[in-house]
C-alpha positions in Angstrom: 131.8 76.7 78.4 128.5 77.2 76.7 126.9 80.7 77.6 125.1 81.5 80.3 121.3 82.5 79.4 120.8 84.1 82.8 117.0 85.1 81.9 116.5 81.6 82.6 116.8 82.6 86.6 115.7 85.7 87.9 118.1 86.0 90.4 121.2 85.6 87.7 119.3 87.9 85.5 119.9 90.6 87.9 123.9 90.0 87.7 125.7 92.9 86.6 128.0 92.6 83.4 130.9 92.5 85.9 129.1 90.2 87.9 128.3 87.8 85.0 131.8 88.0 83.8 133.3 86.7 86.9 130.6 84.1 87.7 130.2 82.7 84.2 133.1 80.3 84.0 132.0 78.8 87.0 128.4 78.5 86.3 127.6 75.0 85.1 124.3 73.9 83.5 123.2 70.5 84.9 120.0 68.6 84.6 118.2 67.6 87.9 116.2 64.3 88.0 113.0 63.7 90.0 113.6 62.9 93.5 117.1 64.1 93.2 118.5 65.0 96.8 120.7 68.0 96.5 121.4 68.5 100.2 120.6 66.8 103.4 119.8 68.4 106.6 123.3 69.3 108.6 125.3 68.2 105.9 127.8 71.0 104.4 127.1 72.4 101.2 129.6 72.7 98.3 127.5 74.1 96.1 124.4 76.1 95.1 122.0 75.8 92.1 120.1 78.6 90.3 117.1 76.6 89.1 115.8 77.3 85.3 113.2 74.8 84.3 113.5 72.2 87.8 111.7 72.7 90.6 113.3 71.8 94.6 111.5 71.3 97.3 113.1 72.2 100.9 111.4 69.9 103.3 111.7 69.5 107.4 112.5 65.8 108.4 111.4 64.5 111.7 113.6 62.0 113.8 110.8 59.3 112.9 111.1 60.0 108.8 108.2 62.0 108.4 108.5 65.2 106.5 106.7 68.0 105.1 107.2 70.7 102.7 108.4 74.4 104.1 109.3 76.1 100.8 109.4 75.3 97.0 112.2 76.8 95.0 112.1 77.2 90.9 113.5 79.5 88.4 112.5 82.7 90.8 115.6 81.9 93.3 118.5 79.5 94.5 119.0 76.6 96.4 121.5 77.0 99.0 120.9 80.3 100.9 122.8 79.2 103.8 126.0 79.7 102.0 125.8 83.5 101.9 124.0 84.2 105.2 126.8 82.3 107.0 125.7 79.0 108.5 126.9 76.7 105.8 124.3 74.1 106.8 120.4 73.9 107.5 118.0 71.6 109.1 116.2 71.5 105.9 116.5 68.8 103.1 116.6 69.9 99.4 114.7 67.4 97.0 113.7 68.0 93.3 110.1 68.1 93.0 109.9 68.7 89.4 112.9 67.2 86.7 114.6 70.0 84.7 117.4 72.3 84.4 119.7 74.4 86.8 122.9 75.9 87.0 125.2 74.8 89.4 128.0 77.1 91.1 131.1 76.4 93.8 129.8 77.6 97.3 133.2 79.7 97.4 132.5 81.6 94.3 129.4 82.8 95.2 130.4 83.7 98.8 133.1 85.7 97.5 130.8 87.3 95.2 128.3 88.1 97.8 131.1 89.9 100.2 131.7 92.1 97.2 128.4 94.0 98.0 127.0 94.5 94.4 123.6 93.5 93.0 123.8 89.8 93.6 124.3 90.8 97.2 121.4 93.1 97.3 118.9 90.3 95.3 120.0 87.5 97.3 118.9 89.7 100.4 115.7 90.3 99.2 115.2 86.5 97.7 115.8 85.5 101.5 113.1 87.7 102.9 110.7 86.5 100.4 111.7 82.8 101.0 111.3 83.5 104.4 107.8 84.9 104.1 106.8 81.4 102.4 108.0 79.3 104.9 105.9 81.3 107.6 103.0 81.3 105.8 103.6 77.6 104.8 103.3 77.0 108.5 100.0 79.0 108.9 98.3 77.2 106.2 99.3 73.9 107.6 97.8 74.8 110.8 94.8 76.9 109.8 93.6 75.8 106.7 91.9 72.7 105.0 93.6 70.0 102.9 91.8 71.0 99.9 93.3 74.5 100.6 96.9 73.5 101.1 97.0 71.4 97.7 95.6 74.2 95.8 98.3 76.6 97.5 100.9 74.1 96.8 99.7 73.5 93.1 99.5 77.1 92.5 103.2 77.9 93.7 104.4 75.0 91.7 102.7 76.3 88.3 104.2 79.7 89.0 107.8 78.2 88.4 107.0 76.0 85.5 106.7 77.1 81.8 103.6 74.7 81.1 100.6 73.8 83.1 101.7 70.0 84.0 103.1 68.6 86.8 104.8 65.1 86.9 103.9 64.0 90.6 102.9 60.9 92.3 100.3 61.0 95.1 102.8 59.8 97.5 104.9 62.5 96.7 102.3 65.0 96.8 101.4 63.6 100.6 105.1 63.7 101.4 105.4 67.7 100.7 102.1 68.3 102.6 103.0 66.2 105.7 100.3 63.8 105.4 99.6 60.1 104.6 99.1 59.0 101.0 95.5 58.4 101.4 94.7 61.5 103.0 95.3 63.4 99.4 92.9 61.0 97.6 89.9 62.9 98.7 91.1 66.7 98.0 92.5 65.5 94.7 89.3 64.0 93.9 87.1 67.3 94.5 89.4 69.2 92.1 88.8 66.3 89.5 85.1 66.7 89.8 85.1 70.1 89.8 87.0 69.8 86.2 89.9 72.2 87.7 92.5 69.2 87.0 92.8 65.4 85.8 95.1 63.3 87.7 96.3 60.3 85.1 99.5 58.1 85.8 101.4 60.7 88.4 100.4 63.5 85.6 98.8 66.6 86.8 97.3 68.9 84.2 95.6 72.0 85.6 92.7 72.9 83.3 91.4 76.0 85.2 93.9 77.8 87.1 91.4 80.9 88.3 89.4 78.0 89.5 92.1 76.7 91.9 92.7 80.5 92.7 89.4 80.7 94.0 89.6 77.5 96.2 92.7 78.1 97.5 93.3 80.3 100.9 95.0 83.4 101.2 98.3 82.5 102.0 99.1 81.8 98.1 98.7 85.5 97.5 100.2 86.8 100.7 103.3 84.7 99.3 102.8 85.8 95.4 102.6 89.3 96.5 105.8 89.6 98.7 107.8 87.9 95.7 106.2 90.2 93.1 107.1 93.3 95.5 110.8 92.2 96.3 111.7 90.3 93.0 109.2 91.8 90.5 109.4 89.8 87.2 112.0 90.5 84.5 110.8 92.5 81.7 111.0 91.5 77.8 114.8 91.4 76.3 
């Protein structure tokens, strides 16, 4: 199989040489498409995913079909924490928010490596702590902050997980992530356009002024970013 370019995913980069040798034959590079469902709520997870250029949203879906995003995962993390935490299933739903690449791994292989207690175990546990912070802060943000601030937070978290500054995302999908009606997103998006922070054309969002977004968002974004940076420092140069 092709060599695993582990620097594309921050967790894979933390693998020791021995861990990489054991897992590489089973790490499969795949392409994830926009809107693809990686697992459903309550379903048993037979695979985990290490995103490289793709972004995946973890959504909680109500009985009536309404949903809201509880976390976003990109090249800093993994899809499938319930596998190594021992639950095997979860109440969330994983949907591809931004199409791109990932590495796919059999859940059994990950569980076996986790039980060895090496560097992979340590960094997966740190990642889970950071992910829980993001989930908790999202709940606080959705309850206490304006939709304008929530949209800025969501855009910044997504940008942190992209190589560029452009998102392919319809207004309907944005509303679904934020747990509101599509019409509710119109005014906040228009406010950002009027402030010349980003144009929104044909489902493409290109951020023109990131510092401007950071001044408009709430402190929830900074709390999440600080915790990820503390627990999972950005990889250094090769």
